[in-house]
VEXRO-758828 format. One record per residue: residue in three letters; y, z, x of N, C-alpha, C, O in turn. Coordinates in pm, whole numbers, plus 50000, padded with zeros to 5 digits. Example, Ala and Ser with C-alpha at 12.3 -4.5 7.8 and 13.67 -1.06 7.14 Angstrom:
BEGIN
ALA494315078051319495505078051230496705078051320496685084651424;SER497755070851285498945071451367500035078751290501145080451341;
***
This chain:
BEGIN
UNK468734974347477469654962847475469454954347599469294959647709;UNK469444941247582469294932147694470524932847783471644930447737;UNK470334936147911471454937848001472244924948018473454925248043;UNK471554913548005472244900848022473144897547905474004888847916;UNK472944904347793473714901047672474924909847656475724907747565;UNK475094919647743476204928847728476744932347866476084939247944;UNK477934927747895478504930148027479034944348036479724948747945;UNK478724951748145479284965148161480774964848189481424975348189;UNK481304953148211482744951948232483454947248106484604942948112;UNK482774947947990483344942647866484694949247838484774961547829;UNK485764941247823487074946847794487134953147655486244951147573;UNK488184960647632488274968347508489184961947405489474968147302;UNK489644949647429490464942947328490244927947338489854923047444;UNK490474920447228490304905847232491154899247339490704889847405;UNK492394904147356493274898147456492704899747595492804890647677;UNK492074911447623491524913647756490354904447781490114900647896;UNK489614900547675488504891347693489014877647736488394870947818;UNK490154873747682490764861147723491194862047868490964852847946;UNK491834873247903492304875148040491164875148139491314870248251;UNK490024880748098488874881548188488414867648229487974865648342;UNK488504858148137488104844448166489174837248248488854829748340;UNK490434839648214491514832248276491794836748419492104828648506;UNK491694849748443492034855548572493404850448616494394852148544;UNK493484844248736494784840748793495234826648754496354822648785;UNK494364819048687494674805048665495874803048574496694794148597;UNK495984811448470497084810048376497724823748356497474830348255;UNK498554827948449499134841348442499994843348318500864835248287;UNK499734854348246500544857448129501834864148171501984868448285;UNK502764864948078503974872548103503594887248114502784892348035;UNK504184894148210503844908148233504254916448112505384915348064;UNK503344924748063503634932747945503364947647968503324955447872;UNK503184951648094502944965648127503644968948258503304963648363;UNK504624977848249505424981448366505254996348394505465004648305;UNK504884999648517504585013548552505395017448676505455010048774;UNK506025029048668506785034348781506305048448812506165056748722;UNK506065051148940505715064648985506885069749069507235063749170;UNK507485080849026508635086249098508735101349080507835107649025;UNK509825107049125510185121149110509035130749138508575137749048;UNK508545131249264507525141349298508085155349283509245157949313;UNK507255164349236507685178149209506615187849258505435186349227;UNK507045197849335506105207549390505845218749291506765223549224;UNK504575222949281504185233949193503445244449275502505241249347;UNK503855256749264503225267649338502665277849240503395283249156;UNK501375280449250500735290649169500095300949261500155299649384;UNK499505311049203498845321249285497585315749351497075321449447;UNK497085304549299495835298849349496085287149444495385285749544;UNK497065278749412497245266549491498675261449485499475265649401;UNK498955252449576500215244949576499875230249563499015225149636;UNK500545223249471500245209049453501505201649409502515207649370;UNK501415188449417502535179649381502165171749257501055166449247;UNK503095170849164502915161649051503945150549062504995152149122;UNK503615139249002504495127549005504775123048862503895122948777;UNK506025119248839506365113948707505895099548698506085091648790;UNK505275096148585504815082448560505465077348433505255082748324;UNK506265067048448506935060848333506255047448305506135039048393;UNK505825045648181505155033348140505965026648029506325033047931;UNK506245013948046506915006047943506034994147910505554987148000;UNK505804991947782504874981347743505234975347608505894981647525;UNK504774963147588504934956447457503564954347392503464947047293;UNK502534960447445501184958547391501004966047259501464977347242;UNK500324959347166500134965147034499214977047031499314985446941;UNK498284978247129497344989447127497975002647168497345013147155;UNK499205002247218499925014447252500735019147133501295010947060;UNK500805032247112501515037946997503025037047009503745037846910;UNK503505035547132504935034947155505205024647265504275019647328;UNK506475021547286506815011747390507125018447523507245011647625;UNK507255031647523507565038747647506925052547649506915059647549;UNK506375056147766505725069047782506165075347914506445068348012;UNK506215088447915506525095848038505575107648049505535116247961;UNK504825108148158503875119048182504005123248328504615116448410;UNK503385134748359503315139248498501835140348535501025145348457;UNK501505135748655500125136148700500065141048845500995138648924;UNK498965147848880498725152249016497645143449078497025135349009;UNK497415145149207496475136549278495075137149217494385126949210;UNK494655148949174493325150349113493165141648989492075136748961;UNK494255139748915494205131148796493955116548836493235109248768;UNK494585112348947494355098748996492905097049041492295086649018;UNK492365107349104490965106849146490045105449024489065097849027;UNK490375112748918489585111948795489615097648740488585092148701;UNK490815091748735490955078248682490135068348765489425059948710;UNK490225069348895489475060248982487965061748956487245051748951;UNK487505074048941486095076348913485665070348781484575064648771;UNK486505071448679486165065748548486135050448554485285044148490;UNK487035044548630487035029948644485775025248717485185015048681;UNK485365032748819484155029148893482905030348805481975022448817;UNK482905040348716481775041948625481715030548523480655024848498;UNK482865027248465482905017248359482775002948412482284994148342;UNK483225000748536483244987148592482634987148732483344985048830;UNK481334989548742480704991048874480674978348957480444979049078;UNK480894966848895480854954448973482234948448993482354937149041;UNK483274955748957484634951248985485174958649107484694969449142;UNK486164952849171486754958849290487894967949246488964963149208;UNK487654981049252488654990849208489644993349322489214995549436;UNK490944992949295491934995449400491725009149465491305018549397;UNK492005010449594491795023249662492945032849641494075028749615;UNK492645045649651493665056149650493985060149793493145058549882;UNK495175065449818495455070949952494545082949977494115089749884;UNK494265085450105493375096450139493975109850099495195111350090;UNK493095119450075493545133050047493905139450180493135138550276;UNK495065145750187495575151250312495595166350307496315172250226;UNK494805172750393494775187350397494795191850542493955187550622;UNK495735200150577495805205850711495585220850699496405227950641;UNK494485225550754494155239750742495185248350816495685244650922;UNK495465259650759496355269250823497815266950794498665274450843;UNK498135256650715499545253850683499835258150540499115254450447;UNK500915266150524501295270650390501865258950311501475256750196;UNK502785251450374503355239650309502545227450353502715222650465;UNK501695222550266500775211950305501445198250315500975189550387;UNK502555196350243503155183150233504595183150283505415191150236;UNK504895174350376506295172450412506855160650333506105153650264;UNK508155158450344508815148250262508275134150291508085126150199;UNK508025131250419507535117950455506165115350393505895104450342;UNK505295125550397503955123950341504025121950190503335113350135;UNK504855129950124504975128849978505465115049937504975109149841;UNK506455109850011506995096649978505975085650004505855076149926;UNK505235086950115504195077150145503125077150035502675066549991;UNK502735089149993501725090049887502265084549755501545077649683;UNK503525087649723504105082649598504045067449592503675061749490;UNK504405061049702504375046349706502955041149688502725031249620;UNK501985048049752500595043649742500055045549600499315037149550;UNK500435056549534500005058849396500655048649301500025044049206;UNK501895045349330502585035049251501855021749265501645014749166;UNK501465018249387500725005749412499375006049341498964996149282;UNK498685017549347497375019149284497445016049134496635008349083;UNK498395022149064498505020148919498905005848885498415000248787;UNK499774999948965500204986348935499134976048969499084965348908;UNK498274979149067497114970549092496204970348969495704959748929;UNK496004981948910495174982748790495844975348675495194967748602;UNK497154977548659497884971248549497834956048559497824949148456;UNK497804950548681497814936148701496414930048697496274917848700;UNK495384938548692494024933348690493664928648548493964935848452;UNK493054917048533492814911648398491844919648314491844918348192;UNK491014928048376490044936048300490384950948304490394957548200;UNK490644956148422490914970448437492124974848355492174986148307;UNK493084965848338494304969448268494054973748124494874980848065;UNK492924969448064492624973047926491604984347915491094986947806;UNK491314990948026490385002248024490985013747943492165016947959;UNK490185019847856490685030347767491115042747845492105049147809;UNK490395046347951490775058048031492105055648102492885065048120;UNK492365043448140493645039948203494775042048103495825047448137;UNK494555037947980495565039947875495805054847852496945059247840;UNK494735062647846494865077047828495645083247943496515091647922;UNK495325079048064496005084148184497515081748175498295090448213;UNK497915070248124499335066648119500075073248003501295074748010;UNK499365077147898500045081347775499825095847733500685101647667;UNK498695101747770498345115047718499145126047786499425125547906;UNK499525136047707500135147847765499065155847840497865153047827;UNK499505165547918498585172648008497385178547935496245177147980;UNK497635185147821496545191547748495605181147686494395183247676;UNK496185169647646495355159047589494465152847697493295149747673;UNK495025151047816494225145547925493115155147964491985150947990;UNK493425168047966492415178048000491275177747899490105178747936;UNK491615176447771490605175647665489775162947678488555163147658;UNK490445151847713489745139147727488755139647843487675133747836;UNK489125146547948488245147348066486935154548033485905151948095;UNK486975163547936485785171447902484795163647816483655168047798;UNK485225152247763484335144347679483235137947764483435135147882;UNK482075135747703480955129547773481235114847797482165109247738;UNK480445108447884480665094247914480395085447793479465087947716;UNK481215075347777481055066047665479995055547696479335056047800;UNK479855045847603478835035647618479035027447744478085025247820;UNK480275022847768480525014747886480245022448014479705016948109;UNK480615035148015480385043348133478895045048158478445044148272;UNK478125047448051476675049348067476025036448116475105036748197;UNK476515025048066475955012348111476325009648257475535004048332;UNK477535013948295477935012448434477045020448525476675015848633;UNK476675032548482475775040748561474395034248569473725035148672;UNK473975027548461472685020648461472695009248563471725007448637;UNK473785001648566473894990748662473804996148804473114990448889;UNK474505007048829474475012948963473075017948998472625016449111;UNK472405023848899471035028848923470095017448957469245018749046;UNK470245006048886469404994448916469674989649058468754986249132;UNK470954989549095471314985049230470674993949336470164989049437;UNK470705006949312470145016249408468635014449418468055016049526;UNK467995011249306466545009749306466104996949375464924995349407;UNK467034987849397466684974849456466974974449605467024963649664;UNK467154986049668467534986449809466534979249899466914973750002;UNK465264979349861464264973449948464124958449936463374952350012;UNK464834952349842464694937949820465344930349936466494932849970;UNK464604921349996465114914250113465804901150074466784897350136;UNK465304894449972465894881749932467034884149835466824889049724;UNK468234880749878469414882749794470164869549785470044861149874;UNK470954867749679471724855449668472554853149793473114862549850;UNK472624840749836473284837449962474764841149960475324845150062;UNK475404839749842476834842749836477124857349865478184860549919;UNK476184866249830476404880349856476224883550004476874892450058;UNK475344876250069475214877550213476494873150282476944879350378;UNK477084862350231478354857550286479454867850264480294869950352;UNK479464874250147480434884850120480304896050222481294900750279;UNK479054900450245478824911450337479254907850479479854916050548;UNK478964895650521479384891350654480904891050664481494895350764;UNK481534886050558483004885750556483564899850566484494902350643;UNK482994909150488483494922950485483354929650621484254936650666;UNK482224927450687482004933650817483054929150918483644937350989;UNK483294916050923484294910851017485694915250976486494919451059;UNK485984914150846487294918050795487574932850825488674936350866;UNK486564941250804486724955650828487044958550973487924966651003;UNK486344951851064486604953951207488034949951243488734957251312;UNK488454938351196489774933051232490904941251170491874944551237;UNK490764944351040491864951350973491984965651024493094970951031;UNK490874971951060490934985351119491614985051255492384994051288;UNK491334974751333491974973451464493464970851450494274976651522;UNK493824962051357495234959351331495944972051287497064974851331;UNK495304979751200495884992351151496115001951267497195007951278;UNK495115003451352495235012851464496355008651560497155017051602;UNK496414995851594497454991051687498824991951623499794995651690;UNK498934988451496500224989151426500755003351423501945005751444;UNK499865012951396500275026951395500745031351533501715038851547;UNK500045026651636500425030351773501775024151810502615030751871;UNK501985011451772503275005051799504395012451730505455014651788;UNK504165016351604505185023651529505515036851598506685040451610;UNK504485043951644504685056851712505485054951841506395062651870;UNK505115044651919505825042152044507265037852020508165041752095;UNK507495029951916508865025751886509695037451835510895038051861;UNK509065046651764509775058651720510205066851841511335071851846;UNK509325068151939509675075452061510775068252138511685074552191;UNK510675054852143511715046852208513065048752140514085050252206;UNK513055048852008514295050651931514915064251958516125065451973;UNK514075074551964514575088051991515205088852130516225095552149;UNK514585082052228515135081952363516475074652366517415078952432;UNK516555063552293517795055752290518945063752229520095062152270;UNK518635072152133519685080352070520285090252169521445094152156;UNK519505094352267520015103352370520695095652483521545100952553;UNK520315083152499520785074752608522265071052593523025071452690;UNK522675067552471524045063352448525075074052479526005071452555;UNK524955086052422525955096452446526145100052594527225104552633;UNK525115098252676525235101152819526305092252882527055096652968;UNK526355079752840527365070552893528775074852853529715073352930;UNK528905080152732530225084952686530655096852770531815097552813;UNK529745106152794530055117752878530415113453020531325118953082;UNK529685103653070529935098553204531335092353215532015093853316;UNK531755085353108533045078453111534215088053130535275084153179;UNK534015100653090535105110453102535415113653247536525117853279;UNK534455111553336534665114753477534785102353565534895103353687;UNK534765090553503534885078053578535955069353512535655060853428;UNK537195071753550538315064953483538215049753495538465042553398;UNK537835044753613537775030253634536615023853559536645011953529;UNK535575031853528534405026553457534395030253308533465026753235;UNK535435037253265535435042853129535185032353022534345034152935;UNK535915021253029535765010852925534365004852926533755002452822;UNK533865002453047532524996553059531465006053004530585001952929;UNK531545018753042530565028552998530615030552846529585031652781;UNK531825030852792531945032352648531405019952575530835020952467;UNK531605008252638531064995952580529544996052578528924991852480;UNK528945000852686527485001952691526995011652584526015008952515;UNK527685023052571527305033052471527365027252330526495029952247;UNK528405019152304528555012952172527415003152146526875002652035;UNK527054995252247525944985752232524634992952203523854988852117;UNK524405003752276523165011452257523115017252115522075017252050;UNK524265022052068524335027651934524015017051828523285019751733;UNK524565005051845524284994251749522824990051754522224987051651;UNK522254989751874520834986151888519944997051827518884994051773;UNK520375009551837519625020551775519565018751624518515020451562;UNK520705015351566520755013151421519875001451380519185001951278;UNK519884990751462519034979251433517564982951445516724978251368;UNK517254991351543515864995751562515405004151443514275002651397;UNK516265012951395515925021251279515635012551157514685015051082;UNK516465002351138516264993351024514954985751039514224983950941;UNK514664981351161513424974051185512214982951162511214978551105;UNK512284995251206511175004551188510975008051041509855010050994;UNK512075008850969511985011350826511234999950756510415002250668;UNK511554987650798510854976150742509374976350777508534972650695;UNK509064980550900507674981350944506904991550863505774989050821;UNK507525003150840506825013950768506715011350619505825016750552;UNK507595002950565507575000350421506854987250385506284986150277;UNK506884977550476506334964450442504974961750505504064956950437;UNK504824964850633503574961250701502524972350697501404970050653;UNK502884984250743501894995050758501164998450627499944999650629;UNK501864999950514501155003250390500184992250345499094995150294;UNK500574979650366499704968550324498434968350408497324967150355;UNK498604969650540497444969550629496514981150597495294979450590;UNK497094993050578496235004750554495555004050418494425008650403;UNK496224998250320495574996750189494314988250202493304991050138;UNK494374977850284493194969250299492144975450391490984971450388;UNK492544985150473491544993250544490725000950441489495001550450;UNK491405006950345490715014450239489865005150153488765008750112;UNK490374993250124489594983250050488304979950126487224979150066;UNK488424978050257487254974050336486164984550330484984981350335;UNK486574997250321485585008050311484875007650176483685010650167;UNK485615004050072485045003649937484154991449914483204992049836;UNK484474980449980483824967849948482374966949991481714956949965;UNK481874977250057480454977450090479584977749964478374975649970;UNK480214980549848479464980649722478834967049692477854966349619;UNK479384956349748478814943249720477404941949773476624933949721;UNK477054949749874475694949149926474704953949821473624948249806;UNK475094964449748474204969449643474174959949524473114956849470;UNK475354955249484475394946349368474654933349397474024927649308;UNK474714928849522474024916649559472524917749543471854907549529;UNK471984929749545470554931749534470074931649389468874932449361;UNK471024930749296470624930749155469904917849117469044917849029;UNK470244907049183469684893849156469754890649006470814892048945;UNK468644886348947468674881648808468634892948707468764890448587;UNK468444905348751468314916348656469604918448578469574921548459;UNK470724916848645472004918148575472894906548620473864908448693;UNK472554894648577473264882748621474724883048581475594878048653;UNK474994888948465476394889748420477214898248516478394895348539;UNK476604908748573477294917148670477594909248797478674910448854;UNK476614901148840476824892748957478014883348936478864881949023;UNK478054876848819479124867448791480474874248788481464868848837;UNK480514886348731481774893748725482264897048865483444895748895;UNK481334901448951481724904749087482204892449163483194893149236;UNK481524881249146481924869049215483354865149177484174861749262;UNK483644865849046484994862249001486034871949055487104867949099;UNK485694884949051486634894949102486794893949252487874896549305;UNK485734890149321485774888249467486764877249503487574878949594;UNK486694866049433487624855049461489054859149431489974855749505;UNK489214866449324490554871349289491084880649397492244879649436;UNK490224889749445490624899249549490994891949678492004895249741;UNK490174882149718490454874749842491784867549833492564867249929;UNK492044861549716493314854449695494504864049710495484861049778;UNK494404875749645495484885549654495634890749796496754892449845;UNK494504893349863494544898549999495254888850092496114892750171;UNK494884876050083495494866150171497004865050146497784863950240;UNK497404865450019498834865049988499564877250042500644876150098;UNK498964889150023499584901550069499744901850220500794905450272;UNK498674897850292498714898150437499714887950491500484890950583;UNK499704875950433500674865650477502104870550457502944869250546;UNK502364876250340503714880850310504134892150404505264892450452;UNK503214901450431503524912850519503864908050659504824912950720;UNK503104898550711503344893950848504554884750858505264885050959;UNK504804876550756506014868250760507264876850745508284874050808;UNK507194887350663508314896650653508574903450787509724905050828;UNK507484907450854507624913850985508244904151086509084908151166;UNK507834891551081508384881451172509894879851149510664879251244;UNK510294879251023511724877950991512504890151037513614889051090;UNK511914901951017512564914451063512744914151215513794917951265;UNK511714909551288511794909051433512854899151480513624902151572;UNK512884887551418513884877451455515294882951433516154881851520;UNK515514888951317516834894451286517194905551383518344906551428;UNK516224913951417516454925151508516884920251646517884924751701;UNK516114910851702516414906051836517704897951839518444898551937;UNK517974890351733519234883051727520414892651723521434890351788;UNK520274903451647521354913151636521604920151770522744921651813;UNK520514924251836520674930851966521244921252070522094924952150;UNK520754908652067521254898652162522734896252142523494895752238;UNK523154894852016524574892551986525424904452031526544902552078;UNK524904916452016525634928452058525884928352208527014930652252;UNK524854925652286524994925852432525774913852482526514915052581;UNK525644902352418526424890652458527914892952436528754888852516;UNK528234899552324529634902752296530184912152402531324910752445;UNK529364921752443529784931152549530014923752681531014926052749;UNK529094914752716529234907252840530494898452838531204897552938;UNK530744892152725531934883552712533204891652731534134887252799;UNK533254903552672534454912052685534634916652829535754917552879;UNK533504919652897533584923853037534024912453127534774914453223;UNK533554900253095533964888453173535454885953158536144883253256;UNK535944886853035537384884853010538204895453083539254892553141;UNK537714907953078538424918953145538454916753296539474919153361;UNK537334912053350537264909553494538224898453534538884899453638;UNK538324887953453539224876953484540674881453478541494877153560;UNK541014890053382542384895153371542734903453494543824902453549;UNK541774911853536542014920253653542164911953779542984915053866;UNK541364901153789541444892553906542764885353914543334883854022;UNK543274880753798544554873753795545704882953829546694878753888;UNK545574895453791546634905153822546674908753970547724912054024;UNK545484908054034545404911554177545884900454268546184903054385;UNK545964887654217546414876654302547904877954332548694881054244;UNK548294875554458549744876254493550504864654431549984853654418;UNK551744867254393552544856754331552944846454436553314850354547;UNK552894833654406553284822954500554734819454480555224818754367;UNK555464817154594556894813754585557114799254616558244794554614;
***
């Protein structure tokens, strides 16, 4: 079969073919809703693992029902990602969170880690659902709808036509490693990725360090306030002032906790997701070497590249503007707290001064 006449990214339904052309220009009404929740620990004689409930609601005709509920473990997500990479080697597949293993620990997952992973898995599935081509992948549908035994049976099946063609595209790319002349746009992609990777990794590292330092600061502040209350018990003349300081510190602690929550939920996950993207996007170097051998693959990647850049810029802008708003609100709240304390102390001082003045006759 002529490779130029059959795209390895060919969607599996007529509607998906329309979506593949339209991409972001004419967004359709959302018809696939996915939620990842209710993590559950499983302990066997061999291993301990976590499964997550996945609820899918859809109005698509290719689904047998309008709602599905299944449970999946991390290995199932890895399988899905691998199948998408096989079937769509020139599309940008969303990244999965890293696998976390600490040797020597009986309980491998704490609550914070499980919740962080749940959010990342939720983002992973919804990235796929929102993609104009990946959303119609047959393995994705099976992942969302099949019961455990059905999924296990499906995994044992050999690769389909699209998967085999995807492997062919990848093999051609690997065989072209020595080609020096590549389309200029792919060179531009590679240059962009290199710079982007350096910057986003640095932002991720600094953001994580800031979060860690602010967590330590918050913990210190929680101990700082009660000391003033204890002190007030032995300083009658300073009691009101010390209690006022303790109250201000307590309010600032609460504001800090809220700000850190926003940082951990809004900024850190977005930055780290694009760190993982930057690691994956090196695939464009191989695809760029295909040149005219698989021109349709080149075109698919170019379109997906533009789509990815558009989404990335929107995500990063939103994350940083949200952080800016959180910071403004935080500092305004802390400032108002301390200003209120100063005003009350000034009024108290004026009252005391007026009481100390001798009466005039």
